[in-house]
DSSP file (Angstrom, degrees, kcal/mol; ACC not computed):
  #  RESIDUE AA STRUCTURE BP1 BP2  ACC     N-H-->O    O-->H-N    N-H-->O    O-->H-N    TCO  KAPPA ALPHA  PHI   PSI    X-CA   Y-CA   Z-CA
    1    1 A Q     >        0   0    0      0, 0.0     4,-2.4     0, 0.0     5,-0.2   0.000 360.0 360.0 360.0 -47.9  -29.4  109.3  224.1
    2    2 A A  H  >  +     0   0    0      1,-0.2     4,-2.6     2,-0.2     5,-0.2   0.895 360.0  50.8 -61.7 -40.9  -29.0  112.2  226.6
    3    3 A L  H  > S+     0   0    0      2,-0.2     4,-2.6     1,-0.2    -1,-0.2   0.938 110.5  48.7 -64.5 -44.9  -27.7  114.5  223.8
    4    4 A L  H  > S+     0   0    0      2,-0.2     4,-2.7     1,-0.2    -2,-0.2   0.923 112.0  49.0 -60.3 -42.6  -30.6  113.6  221.5
    5    5 A L  H  X S+     0   0    0     -4,-2.4     4,-2.5     1,-0.2    -1,-0.2   0.918 112.0  49.0 -63.8 -42.7  -33.1  114.3  224.3
    6    6 A A  H  X S+     0   0    0     -4,-2.6     4,-1.9     2,-0.2    -1,-0.2   0.890 112.1  48.6 -62.8 -40.8  -31.4  117.6  225.0
    7    7 A V  H  <>S+     0   0    0     -4,-2.6     5,-2.3    -5,-0.2     4,-0.3   0.929 111.9  48.5 -63.1 -45.6  -31.5  118.5  221.4
    8    8 A Q  H ><5S+     0   0    0     -4,-2.7     3,-1.2     1,-0.2    -2,-0.2   0.890 109.3  53.8 -62.5 -40.4  -35.1  117.6  221.0
    9    9 A T  H 3<5S+     0   0    0     -4,-2.5    -1,-0.2     1,-0.3    -2,-0.2   0.871 105.7  52.5 -63.7 -36.2  -35.9  119.6  224.1
   10   10 A L  T 3<5S-     0   0    0     -4,-1.9    -1,-0.3    -5,-0.2    -2,-0.2   0.484 122.9-107.0 -80.6  -0.9  -34.3  122.7  222.7
   11   11 A G  T < 5S+     0   0    0     -3,-1.2     2,-0.3     1,-0.3    -3,-0.2   0.638  72.7 137.0  88.8  15.3  -36.4  122.3  219.6
   12   12 A F      < -     0   0    0     -5,-2.3     2,-0.6    -6,-0.2    -1,-0.3  -0.648  60.7-110.4 -90.8 153.9  -33.7  121.0  217.1
   13   13 A N     >  -     0   0    0     -2,-0.3     4,-1.9     1,-0.2     3,-0.2  -0.727  20.9-151.8 -83.3 119.2  -34.3  118.2  214.7
   14   14 A A  H  > S+     0   0    0     -2,-0.6     4,-2.4     1,-0.2     5,-0.2   0.855  94.5  57.2 -63.7 -33.4  -32.3  115.3  215.8
   15   15 A E  H  > S+     0   0    0      1,-0.2     4,-2.3     2,-0.2    -1,-0.2   0.895 106.5  49.3 -63.8 -38.0  -32.0  114.0  212.3
   16   16 A R  H  > S+     0   0    0     -3,-0.2     4,-2.5     2,-0.2    -1,-0.2   0.882 110.2  50.4 -65.9 -37.4  -30.5  117.2  211.2
   17   17 A V  H  X S+     0   0    0     -4,-1.9     4,-2.2     2,-0.2    -2,-0.2   0.919 112.3  47.2 -64.4 -45.4  -28.0  117.2  214.0
   18   18 A Q  H  X S+     0   0    0     -4,-2.4     4,-2.3     2,-0.2    -2,-0.2   0.879 111.1  51.4 -63.1 -39.4  -27.0  113.6  213.2
   19   19 A E  H  X S+     0   0    0     -4,-2.3     4,-2.5     2,-0.2    -2,-0.2   0.909 109.8  49.7 -65.1 -43.5  -26.7  114.5  209.5
   20   20 A A  H  X S+     0   0    0     -4,-2.5     4,-2.2     2,-0.2    -2,-0.2   0.902 111.4  49.1 -61.3 -41.8  -24.4  117.5  210.3
   21   21 A E  H  X S+     0   0    0     -4,-2.2     4,-2.3     2,-0.2    -2,-0.2   0.890 110.5  50.8 -64.5 -39.1  -22.3  115.2  212.5
   22   22 A K  H  X S+     0   0    0     -4,-2.3     4,-2.4     1,-0.2    -2,-0.2   0.938 110.9  48.4 -62.9 -46.2  -22.1  112.6  209.7
   23   23 A K  H  X S+     0   0    0     -4,-2.5     4,-2.1     1,-0.2    -2,-0.2   0.860 111.2  50.7 -65.2 -37.0  -21.0  115.3  207.2
   24   24 A Q  H  X S+     0   0    0     -4,-2.2     4,-2.1     2,-0.2    -1,-0.2   0.909 110.4  49.0 -65.8 -42.3  -18.4  116.7  209.6
   25   25 A A  H  X S+     0   0    0     -4,-2.3     4,-2.2     1,-0.2    -2,-0.2   0.908 111.0  50.5 -65.1 -41.3  -16.9  113.2  210.2
   26   26 A E  H  X S+     0   0    0     -4,-2.4     4,-2.6     1,-0.2    -1,-0.2   0.903 110.0  50.0 -63.9 -41.2  -16.8  112.6  206.5
   27   27 A A  H  X S+     0   0    0     -4,-2.1     4,-2.2     2,-0.2    -1,-0.2   0.875 109.5  51.2 -65.5 -36.5  -15.0  115.9  205.9
   28   28 A E  H  X S+     0   0    0     -4,-2.1     4,-2.2     2,-0.2    -1,-0.2   0.890 109.7  50.2 -68.6 -38.6  -12.5  115.1  208.6
   29   29 A R  H  X S+     0   0    0     -4,-2.2     4,-2.5     2,-0.2    -2,-0.2   0.942 111.4  48.4 -63.7 -46.5  -11.8  111.6  207.0
   30   30 A E  H  X S+     0   0    0     -4,-2.6     4,-2.6     1,-0.2    -2,-0.2   0.911 110.9  50.6 -61.2 -40.1  -11.3  113.2  203.6
   31   31 A R  H  X S+     0   0    0     -4,-2.2     4,-2.3     2,-0.2    -1,-0.2   0.911 110.3  50.4 -61.1 -42.4   -8.9  115.8  205.1
   32   32 A D  H  X S+     0   0    0     -4,-2.2     4,-2.3     2,-0.2    -2,-0.2   0.899 110.7  48.8 -63.5 -41.6   -7.0  113.0  206.8
   33   33 A V  H  X S+     0   0    0     -4,-2.5     4,-2.7     2,-0.2     5,-0.2   0.921 111.0  49.9 -64.5 -44.2   -6.7  111.1  203.5
   34   34 A A  H  X S+     0   0    0     -4,-2.6     4,-2.5     1,-0.2    -2,-0.2   0.899 110.6  49.9 -64.0 -37.7   -5.5  114.2  201.6
   35   35 A V  H  X S+     0   0    0     -4,-2.3     4,-2.2     2,-0.2    -1,-0.2   0.926 111.9  48.0 -65.9 -42.3   -2.9  114.9  204.3
   36   36 A Q  H  X S+     0   0    0     -4,-2.3     4,-2.3     2,-0.2    -2,-0.2   0.920 113.1  48.5 -64.1 -44.0   -1.6  111.3  204.1
   37   37 A L  H  X S+     0   0    0     -4,-2.7     4,-2.5     1,-0.2    -2,-0.2   0.921 111.3  49.5 -60.9 -44.6   -1.5  111.4  200.3
   38   38 A L  H  X S+     0   0    0     -4,-2.5     4,-2.5     1,-0.2    -1,-0.2   0.917 112.5  46.3 -65.1 -42.6    0.3  114.7  200.2
   39   39 A T  H  X S+     0   0    0     -4,-2.2     4,-1.7     2,-0.2    -1,-0.2   0.880 113.3  49.7 -69.1 -35.8    3.0  113.6  202.7
   40   40 A R  H  X S+     0   0    0     -4,-2.3     4,-0.9    -5,-0.2    -2,-0.2   0.903 111.4  49.3 -66.5 -40.1    3.5  110.3  200.9
   41   41 A L  H >X S+     0   0    0     -4,-2.5     4,-0.7     1,-0.2     3,-0.7   0.903 109.7  50.4 -65.9 -41.3    3.8  112.2  197.6
   42   42 A L  H >< S+     0   0    0     -4,-2.5     3,-0.7     1,-0.2    -1,-0.2   0.868 105.0  59.4 -64.4 -33.5    6.4  114.6  199.1
   43   43 A G  H 3< S+     0   0    0     -4,-1.7    -1,-0.2     1,-0.2    -2,-0.2   0.762 105.0  49.1 -66.4 -23.4    8.3  111.6  200.4
   44   44 A K  H << S+     0   0    0     -4,-0.9    -1,-0.2    -3,-0.7    -2,-0.2   0.586  92.2  99.1 -89.6 -11.4    8.7  110.3  196.9
   45   45 A Q  S X< S-     0   0    0     -3,-0.7     3,-0.9    -4,-0.7     2,-0.1  -0.457  79.8-112.7 -77.0 146.1   10.0  113.5  195.4
   46   46 A E  T 3  S+     0   0    0      1,-0.3     5,-0.1    -2,-0.1    -1,-0.1  -0.502 107.2  19.6 -69.5 148.5   13.7  114.3  194.8
   47   47 A D  T 3> S+     0   0    0     -2,-0.1     4,-1.6     1,-0.1     3,-0.5   0.863  81.5 157.0  58.1  36.9   14.9  117.1  197.1
   48   48 A A  H <>  +     0   0    0     -3,-0.9     4,-3.0     1,-0.2     5,-0.2   0.778  59.0  69.1 -65.8 -24.2   11.9  116.3  199.3
   49   49 A G  H  > S+     0   0    0      2,-0.2     4,-2.0     1,-0.2    -1,-0.2   0.931 103.7  41.0 -59.4 -47.8   13.5  117.8  202.4
   50   50 A V  H  > S+     0   0    0     -3,-0.5     4,-2.4     2,-0.2    34,-0.2   0.928 115.7  50.7 -63.1 -46.8   13.3  121.3  201.0
   51   51 A Q  H  X S+     0   0    0     -4,-1.6     4,-2.3     1,-0.2    -2,-0.2   0.884 109.9  50.3 -61.1 -40.5    9.8  120.7  199.7
   52   52 A K  H  X S+     0   0    0     -4,-3.0     4,-2.3     2,-0.2    -1,-0.2   0.909 110.1  50.7 -62.2 -43.5    8.6  119.4  203.0
   53   53 A Q  H  X S+     0   0    0     -4,-2.0     4,-2.6    -5,-0.2    -2,-0.2   0.919 112.0  46.6 -59.6 -45.0   10.1  122.4  204.8
   54   54 A D  H  X S+     0   0    0     -4,-2.4     4,-2.5     1,-0.2    -1,-0.2   0.868 111.9  50.2 -70.3 -34.8    8.3  124.7  202.5
   55   55 A V  H  X S+     0   0    0     -4,-2.3     4,-2.8     2,-0.2    -1,-0.2   0.857 109.0  53.8 -65.6 -35.4    5.0  122.8  202.8
   56   56 A L  H  X S+     0   0    0     -4,-2.3     4,-2.5     2,-0.2    -2,-0.2   0.950 111.7  43.6 -63.8 -48.8    5.4  123.0  206.6
   57   57 A V  H  X S+     0   0    0     -4,-2.6     4,-2.0     1,-0.2    -2,-0.2   0.931 116.7  46.6 -63.0 -44.4    5.8  126.8  206.5
   58   58 A L  H  X S+     0   0    0     -4,-2.5     4,-1.3     2,-0.2    -2,-0.2   0.913 112.6  49.5 -65.7 -42.7    3.0  127.2  204.0
   59   59 A A  H  X>S+     0   0    0     -4,-2.8     5,-2.5     1,-0.2     4,-0.8   0.900 111.3  50.3 -59.6 -43.3    0.6  124.9  206.0
   60   60 A A  H ><5S+     0   0    0     -4,-2.5     3,-0.6     1,-0.2    -1,-0.2   0.897 108.5  51.3 -65.4 -37.7    1.4  126.8  209.2
   61   61 A S  H 3<5S+     0   0    0     -4,-2.0    -1,-0.2     1,-0.2    -2,-0.2   0.780 112.3  47.4 -69.6 -24.9    0.7  130.1  207.5
   62   62 A E  H 3<5S-     0   0    0     -4,-1.3    -1,-0.2    -3,-0.2    -2,-0.2   0.498 115.2-115.8 -94.5  -6.0   -2.7  128.8  206.3
   63   63 A G  T <<5 +     0   0    0     -4,-0.8     2,-1.7    -3,-0.6    -3,-0.2   0.710  59.0 155.1  81.6  19.9   -3.6  127.3  209.7
   64   64 A S     >< +     0   0    0     -5,-2.5     4,-2.2     1,-0.2    -1,-0.2  -0.575  10.5 171.1 -81.1  80.9   -3.6  123.7  208.5
   65   65 A T  H  > S+     0   0    0     -2,-1.7     4,-2.5     1,-0.2    -1,-0.2   0.806  71.7  57.9 -64.4 -30.5   -2.9  122.1  211.8
   66   66 A A  H  > S+     0   0    0      2,-0.2     4,-2.1     1,-0.2    -1,-0.2   0.941 110.8  42.1 -64.7 -47.2   -3.5  118.5  210.5
   67   67 A L  H  > S+     0   0    0      2,-0.2     4,-2.7     1,-0.2    -2,-0.2   0.902 113.7  52.2 -70.3 -38.0   -0.9  118.9  207.8
   68   68 A V  H  X S+     0   0    0     -4,-2.2     4,-2.2     2,-0.2    -2,-0.2   0.934 110.8  48.6 -58.4 -47.5    1.6  120.6  210.2
   69   69 A A  H  X S+     0   0    0     -4,-2.5     4,-0.7     1,-0.2    -1,-0.2   0.898 112.0  47.9 -60.8 -43.4    1.2  117.8  212.7
   70   70 A E  H >< S+     0   0    0     -4,-2.1     3,-0.7     1,-0.2     4,-0.5   0.912 112.5  49.1 -67.4 -41.3    1.7  115.0  210.1
   71   71 A L  H >< S+     0   0    0     -4,-2.7     3,-1.5     1,-0.2     6,-0.3   0.889 105.1  58.1 -65.2 -36.2    4.8  116.8  208.6
   72   72 A L  H 3< S+     0   0    0     -4,-2.2    -1,-0.2     1,-0.3    -2,-0.2   0.690  93.9  67.5 -70.1 -16.8    6.3  117.2  212.1
   73   73 A K  T << S+     0   0    0     -3,-0.7     2,-0.3    -4,-0.7    -1,-0.3   0.784  83.7  90.7 -66.9 -26.4    6.1  113.4  212.6
   74   74 A D  S X  S-     0   0    0     -3,-1.5     3,-1.4    -4,-0.5    -3,-0.0  -0.579  72.2-147.7 -77.6 127.7    8.8  113.1  209.9
   75   75 A D  T 3  S+     0   0    0     -2,-0.3    -1,-0.1     1,-0.3    -3,-0.0   0.718  96.1  64.5 -65.1 -21.9   12.4  113.1  211.2
   76   76 A D  T 3  S+     0   0    0     -5,-0.1     2,-0.6     2,-0.0    -1,-0.3   0.624  85.9  86.5 -76.6 -13.4   13.5  114.8  208.0
   77   77 A V    <   -     0   0    0     -3,-1.4     2,-0.6    -6,-0.3   -27,-0.1  -0.813  63.2-158.7-100.7 120.5   11.5  117.9  208.8
   78   78 A D    >   -     0   0    0     -2,-0.6     3,-1.5     1,-0.1    -3,-0.0  -0.858   6.3-155.4 -98.0 116.1   13.1  120.6  210.9
   79   79 A K  T 3  S+     0   0    0     -2,-0.6    18,-0.6     1,-0.2    19,-0.5   0.685  92.5  54.0 -66.0 -16.5   10.5  122.8  212.6
   80   80 A D  T 3  S+     0   0    0     16,-0.1    -1,-0.2    17,-0.1     2,-0.1   0.441  82.6 109.0 -97.9  -0.5   13.0  125.6  212.9
   81   81 A V    <   -     0   0    0     -3,-1.5    16,-0.5     1,-0.1     2,-0.2  -0.426  67.0-120.1 -78.6 151.9   14.1  125.8  209.3
   82   82 A E  B     -A   96   0A   0     14,-0.2    14,-0.2    -2,-0.1    11,-0.1  -0.577  30.2 -93.4 -93.4 154.1   13.1  128.8  207.2
   83   83 A G  B     -b   93   0B   0     12,-2.4    11,-2.4     9,-0.5    -1,-0.1  -0.325  44.7-123.6 -63.1 147.8   11.1  128.7  203.9
   84   84 A S    >   -     0   0    0    -34,-0.2     3,-1.7     9,-0.2    11,-0.1  -0.053  34.8 -85.0 -80.6-175.7   13.1  128.6  200.7
   85   85 A E  G >  S+     0   0    0      1,-0.3     3,-2.2     2,-0.2     4,-0.3   0.765 120.9  75.2 -62.9 -26.3   13.1  130.9  197.7
   86   86 A A  G 3  S+     0   0    0      1,-0.3     3,-0.3     2,-0.1    -1,-0.3   0.702  93.3  53.0 -61.0 -18.1   10.2  129.0  196.4
   87   87 A L  G < >S+     0   0    0     -3,-1.7     5,-2.6     1,-0.2     6,-0.6   0.288  76.6 104.4-100.9   8.3    8.0  130.7  199.0
   88   88 A E  T X 5S+     0   0    0     -3,-2.2     3,-1.6     1,-0.2    -1,-0.2   0.893  76.9  54.9 -55.6 -43.1    9.1  134.2  197.9
   89   89 A E  T 3 5S+     0   0    0     -3,-0.3    -1,-0.2    -4,-0.3    -2,-0.1   0.865 108.4  47.7 -61.4 -37.9    5.8  134.9  196.1
   90   90 A E  T 3 5S-     0   0    0     -3,-0.3    -1,-0.3    -4,-0.2    -2,-0.2   0.373 114.9-119.0 -82.6   5.1    3.8  134.1  199.3
   91   91 A E  T < 5S+     0   0    0     -3,-1.6    -3,-0.2    -4,-0.3    -2,-0.1   0.842  86.2 113.5  59.6  34.5    6.2  136.4  201.2
   92   92 A L    > < +     0   0    0     -5,-2.6     3,-2.1    -8,-0.1    -9,-0.5   0.314  31.2 127.1-116.5   5.8    7.2  133.4  203.4
   93   93 A E  B 3  S+b   83   0B   0     -6,-0.6    -9,-0.2     1,-0.3    -8,-0.1  -0.483  83.7  13.7 -67.2 129.1   10.8  133.1  202.2
   94   94 A G  T 3  S+     0   0    0    -11,-2.4     2,-0.3     1,-0.3    -1,-0.3   0.437 101.7 122.3  85.5  -1.2   13.0  133.1  205.4
   95   95 A V    <   -     0   0    0     -3,-2.1   -12,-2.4   -11,-0.1    -1,-0.3  -0.757  55.0-138.0 -95.7 141.3   10.0  132.6  207.7
   96   96 A T  B  >  -A   82   0A   0     -2,-0.3     4,-2.1   -14,-0.2   -14,-0.2  -0.497  26.8-108.7 -88.8 164.4    9.8  129.6  210.0
   97   97 A A  T  4 S+     0   0    0    -18,-0.6   -17,-0.1   -16,-0.5    -1,-0.1   0.890 122.3  50.9 -56.2 -39.8    6.7  127.5  210.6
   98   98 A L  T  4 S+     0   0    0    -19,-0.5    -1,-0.2     1,-0.2   -18,-0.1   0.895 110.2  49.0 -66.2 -41.5    6.4  129.1  214.0
   99   99 A G  T  4        0   0    0      1,-0.3    -1,-0.2     0, 0.0    -2,-0.2   0.808 360.0 360.0 -67.3 -30.3    6.7  132.5  212.6
  100  100 A A     <        0   0    0     -4,-2.1    -1,-0.3    -8,-0.1    -2,-0.2   0.495 360.0 360.0 -70.5 360.0    4.1  131.8  209.9
């Protein structure tokens, strides 16, 4: 209530603010679902350990904190391991998630 009153006092349309908050919440839910699906898919792949490590390094380099956090929950993922040859094109081969 206080937030809505403050918004109205500042001349903003409360409905627009609520709509923006709703869209942001929806985008966050979609991101969370995508992260969960990706980590589940990686878990089903053969040689998933290397793939997870590479995804961790790539996600860190792209600033995807949600994916990095989800991957680090997995005991199979070593935060200090370096990216494999598969990341050579992205110039991340031999780079750690922290370094990325």
